[in-house]
C-alpha positions in Angstrom: -21.7 -39.2 39.7 -22.2 -39.4 36.0 -25.0 -41.4 34.4 -23.5 -44.2 32.2 -26.7 -44.2 30.1 -26.1 -40.7 28.9 -23.7 -39.9 26.1 -20.3 -38.6 27.2 -19.5 -35.0 26.2 -16.5 -34.8 23.8 -13.4 -33.4 25.4 -12.8 -29.7 24.8 -10.5 -28.8 21.9 -6.9 -28.0 22.7 -6.0 -24.4 23.0 -4.5 -22.8 19.8 -0.7 -23.0 19.7 0.8 -19.7 20.6 3.5 -18.2 18.4 6.5 -16.2 19.5 5.8 -12.5 19.8 7.0 -10.4 16.9 8.0 -6.7 17.4 6.2 -6.1 14.1 3.1 -8.2 14.4 2.7 -8.9 18.1 1.2 -12.3 18.6 -0.4 -12.6 15.1 1.0 -14.2 12.0 0.5 -11.8 9.2 -0.4 -8.2 8.5 -2.8 -7.3 5.7 -2.8 -3.5 5.8 -1.9 -2.9 2.2 -3.8 -3.1 -1.1 -5.0 -6.6 -2.0 -4.6 -5.9 -5.7 -2.7 -3.4 -7.8 -3.7 0.3 -7.8 -4.1 1.3 -11.4 -3.2 5.0 -10.8 0.3 4.3 -9.3 3.3 5.5 -11.3 6.2 3.1 -11.8 9.1 3.6 -9.5 12.4 5.0 -10.8 14.3 2.2 -12.6 11.3 0.0 -13.1 11.2 -3.3 -11.2 12.9 -6.6 -11.2 13.7 -8.1 -14.6 11.4 -10.9 -15.9 12.1 -14.4 -16.9 9.9 -16.5 -19.2 8.8 -19.7 -17.4 6.8 -22.8 -18.3 6.7 -24.4 -14.9 3.6 -23.8 -12.7 4.7 -24.4 -9.1 2.5 -23.7 -6.1 4.4 -20.5 -5.7 7.5 -18.7 -7.0 9.8 -17.4 -4.2 11.5 -14.2 -5.4 14.3 -12.5 -3.4 14.3 -8.8 -4.1 18.0 -8.5 -3.3 21.1 -10.7 -2.9 21.2 -12.5 0.4 17.4 -12.1 1.0 16.9 -15.5 2.4 14.7 -16.6 -0.5 16.5 -20.0 -0.8 15.7 -20.7 2.8 12.1 -19.7 2.5 11.7 -21.8 -0.7 13.2 -24.8 1.0 10.8 -24.4 4.0 7.8 -24.0 1.7 8.5 -27.4 0.1 9.4 -29.0 -3.2 6.4 -27.4 -5.0 7.9 -23.9 -4.3 10.5 -22.7 -6.7 13.0 -19.9 -6.2 13.6 -17.3 -8.9 16.4 -15.0 -7.6 15.8 -11.3 -8.2 13.6 -12.0 -11.3 9.8 -12.1 -11.8 8.3 -15.1 -13.6 6.5 -14.3 -16.8 4.0 -16.8 -18.3 2.6 -17.0 -21.8 -0.3 -14.8 -22.7 -3.6 -16.3 -21.5 -1.9 -18.4 -18.8 -2.8 -17.9 -15.2 -0.7 -15.3 -13.4 2.1 -16.9 -11.5 1.8 -16.8 -7.7 4.7 -14.9 -6.2 6.1 -14.5 -2.7 8.6 -11.7 -2.3 11.4 -12.1 0.3 13.7 -9.5 1.9 15.9 -9.1 4.9 15.0 -6.7 7.7 18.0 -4.5 7.2 17.7 -1.0 5.5 18.8 -2.3 2.1 16.4 -5.2 2.1 13.5 -3.0 3.1 14.4 -0.4 0.6 14.2 -3.0 -2.2 11.1 -4.6 -0.8 9.3 -1.2 -1.0 10.7 -0.5 -4.4 9.4 -3.9 -5.7 6.0 -3.4 -4.0 5.7 0.0 -5.7 6.4 -1.8 -9.1 3.7 -4.4 -8.3 1.2 -1.7 -7.4 1.4 -0.4 -11.0 -0.4 -3.5 -12.2 2.3 -4.2 -14.8 4.1 -7.2 -13.3 1.6 -9.8 -14.5 1.9 -11.8 -11.2 -0.4 -12.6 -8.4 1.4 -11.3 -5.4 0.7 -13.3 -2.2 2.8 -11.0 -0.1 6.2 -10.3 1.4 8.3 -12.3 3.9 10.9 -10.4 5.9 13.6 -12.4 7.7 15.5 -11.0 10.6 19.0 -10.1 9.7 20.2 -10.1 13.4 18.9 -11.3 16.7 17.5 -7.9 17.7 15.3 -5.7 15.5 15.8 -2.0 16.4 12.7 0.3 16.5 13.7 2.2 13.4 13.5 -0.9 11.4 10.3 -2.0 13.0 8.8 1.3 11.8 10.1 0.8 8.3 8.8 -2.8 8.1 5.3 -1.5 9.1 5.6 1.1 6.3 6.4 -1.6 3.7 3.6 -3.8 5.1 1.2 -1.1 3.9 2.4 -1.6 0.3 1.8 -5.4 -0.1 -1.2 -7.7 0.3 0.3 -9.5 3.2 3.5 -9.5 5.3 5.0 -12.3 7.3 7.9 -11.8 9.7 10.2 -14.7 10.4 12.5 -14.4 13.5 16.2 -14.9 13.7 17.4 -18.5 13.9 20.9 -18.7 15.2 21.2 -22.4 14.2 20.9 -21.5 10.5 24.4 -19.9 10.7 26.1 -23.1 11.4 23.8 -25.8 10.1 22.2 -26.7 6.7 19.2 -28.3 8.5 16.0 -26.6 7.4 13.7 -29.1 9.0 10.3 -27.3 9.4 9.7 -29.2 12.6 12.7 -27.6 14.4 12.1 -24.0 13.5 10.3 -21.5 15.7 6.5 -21.9 15.9 6.1 -18.5 14.2 8.1 -19.6 11.2 6.3 -23.0 11.0 2.9 -21.5 11.2 3.7 -18.7 8.8 4.9 -21.1 6.2 1.7 -23.1 6.6 -0.4 -20.0 6.2 1.6 -19.0 3.1 1.0 -22.4 1.5 -2.7 -22.2 2.3 -2.9 -18.8 0.6 -1.2 -20.1 -2.5 -3.4 -23.2 -2.6 -6.5 -21.1 -2.2 -5.4 -18.8 -5.1 -4.5 -21.8 -7.3 -7.8 -23.5 -6.6 -10.1 -20.5 -7.0 -8.3 -18.9 -10.0 -7.2 -21.8 -12.2 -7.6 -19.8 -15.4 -6.3 -16.4 -16.5 -6.7 -13.8 -13.8 -9.0 -10.7 -13.8 -7.7 -7.4 -15.1 -6.3 -6.7 -11.6 -3.7 -9.3 -12.4 -3.3 -8.4 -16.0 -0.2 -9.0 -18.1 2.1 -6.0 -18.8 0.6 -3.8 -21.6 3.1 -4.9 -24.2 2.0 -8.5 -23.7 -1.8 -7.8 -24.3 -2.6 -9.7 -27.5 -5.5 -7.5 -28.2 -3.6 -4.3 -27.7 -6.1 -2.9 -25.2 -5.2 -0.7 -22.3 -7.2 -2.4 -19.5 -6.5 0.4 -17.0 -8.7 2.7 -19.1 -11.8 0.8 -17.9 -10.8 0.7 -14.2 -12.9 2.5 -11.6 -11.5 5.8 -10.2 -9.1 5.5 -7.4 -8.4 7.8 -4.4 -5.9 10.6 -5.0 -2.2 9.6 -4.9 0.1 10.5 -2.1 3.7 11.5 -2.5 4.8 7.8 -2.2 2.6 6.8 -5.1 0.0 5.0 -3.0 -3.6 5.8 -2.4 -4.7 7.4 0.9 -6.6 4.3 1.9 -3.5 2.1 2.0 -0.8 4.6 3.1 -1.2 4.4 6.8 -0.2 1.2 8.6 -3.0 1.2 11.3 -5.7 1.0 8.6 -6.5 -2.6 7.8 -6.1 -5.7 9.9 -3.8 -8.3 11.2 -4.5 -11.9 10.2 -4.2 -14.8 12.6 -3.6 -18.4 11.7 
């Protein structure tokens, strides 16, 4: 029998909400196996990267589809009105302005993953002038075959973070993108993306460090900032350093 004179212990906190298992991430929300900032000794990929567009807006994040039909419009809508889509173009701000926060989006088919890797390689050169939050991959079909799971994991090793959003059959026949009706994985992933963007905005309100520098031709002083960068590990055939080339190196991030 409890003593009414003693304080009552608070109820235990509810268990964390479980998310649907991902064939790429298991029960976790995001992978962070890749470099968290550009690698200054990476050569630009063939054909360069996405074209740029001068912008004056400063949304919470720019949602950039790396190919047509990537699902960037859907992701931008889920992220809220303070996220703006910029289809297949990178935002470019004025010299001295904070680097725009960018989220790349691709489908999980071979073409989408090819362009995701191509754009990640361009970001790794340090010449994009953006702060890359990571990459969202959206399922292009109800089932993800093992060969594509392997390719997604390879691309995950090329970006700061990767989120995997599952197939939603209802989106084929409905325009309803209510975040409260989507799978838990999608809802919690969007929440985590927004928190990452808010943290970056709050911690880096001014111009970013040289790891987020503007392209060389936009440097008002004409200096090559890469010349002062510390030495990096030797390059591999894919242009990335050994420390970020293998998927198992790094960690998976929970909510």
